[in-house]
Legacy VTK file of the C-alpha trace (Angstrom):
# vtk DataFile Version 3.0
C-alpha trace
ASCII
DATASET POLYDATA
POINTS 69 float
56.761 90.910 103.927
55.910 88.003 106.211
56.194 88.398 109.959
56.478 85.531 112.395
55.496 85.914 116.024
57.404 83.846 118.561
55.522 83.443 121.805
58.329 82.011 123.879
61.573 83.666 124.800
64.779 82.167 123.502
67.740 81.852 125.811
70.623 84.038 124.702
73.407 81.924 123.291
76.860 82.224 124.753
79.235 83.727 122.278
82.607 82.219 121.670
85.752 84.212 122.286
86.614 84.022 118.594
83.184 85.346 117.613
83.512 88.257 120.042
87.000 89.051 118.759
85.867 89.005 115.132
82.933 91.288 115.956
85.261 93.716 117.724
87.637 93.800 114.760
84.705 94.370 112.420
83.524 97.258 114.573
87.019 98.756 114.524
87.164 98.541 110.709
83.720 100.129 110.402
84.722 103.023 112.639
87.954 103.544 110.690
85.982 103.607 107.447
83.487 106.064 108.929
86.354 108.384 109.873
87.588 108.385 106.258
84.252 109.326 104.670
84.039 112.746 103.048
81.379 115.305 103.970
79.158 114.383 101.022
79.104 110.699 102.007
78.359 111.624 105.624
75.482 113.805 104.445
74.145 110.863 102.437
73.968 108.695 105.558
72.560 111.550 107.638
75.307 112.292 110.137
77.573 115.259 110.705
81.365 115.298 110.664
81.346 115.790 114.458
79.070 112.744 114.985
81.354 110.659 112.762
84.443 111.779 114.692
82.814 110.960 118.025
81.783 107.491 116.836
85.169 106.791 115.244
87.008 107.742 118.429
85.079 105.323 120.666
87.041 102.449 122.175
86.915 98.987 120.630
85.178 97.581 123.722
82.549 100.352 123.571
80.164 98.377 121.381
76.491 99.200 120.824
74.115 97.807 123.453
72.428 95.401 121.024
75.780 93.630 120.414
76.046 92.716 124.062
72.842 90.683 124.235
LINES 1 70
69 0 1 2 3 4 5 6 7 8 9 10 11 12 13 14 15 16 17 18 19 20 21 22 23 24 25 26 27 28 29 30 31 32 33 34 35 36 37 38 39 40 41 42 43 44 45 46 47 48 49 50 51 52 53 54 55 56 57 58 59 60 61 62 63 64 65 66 67 68
């Protein structure tokens, strides 16, 4: 694998409203899918039923920190 080092910081790009909305809808769909997984599938991805329920119940605006950069 090739790695590239960037020595200067890039300015964060402003996200459009449409892009933010689409990301939020995607997050909602992912959480709904997570809630429907059976125990075997949850075990395969390394999380418990309780962790899945907690994640699935989070609000749509409660996105991971790395999405907000």
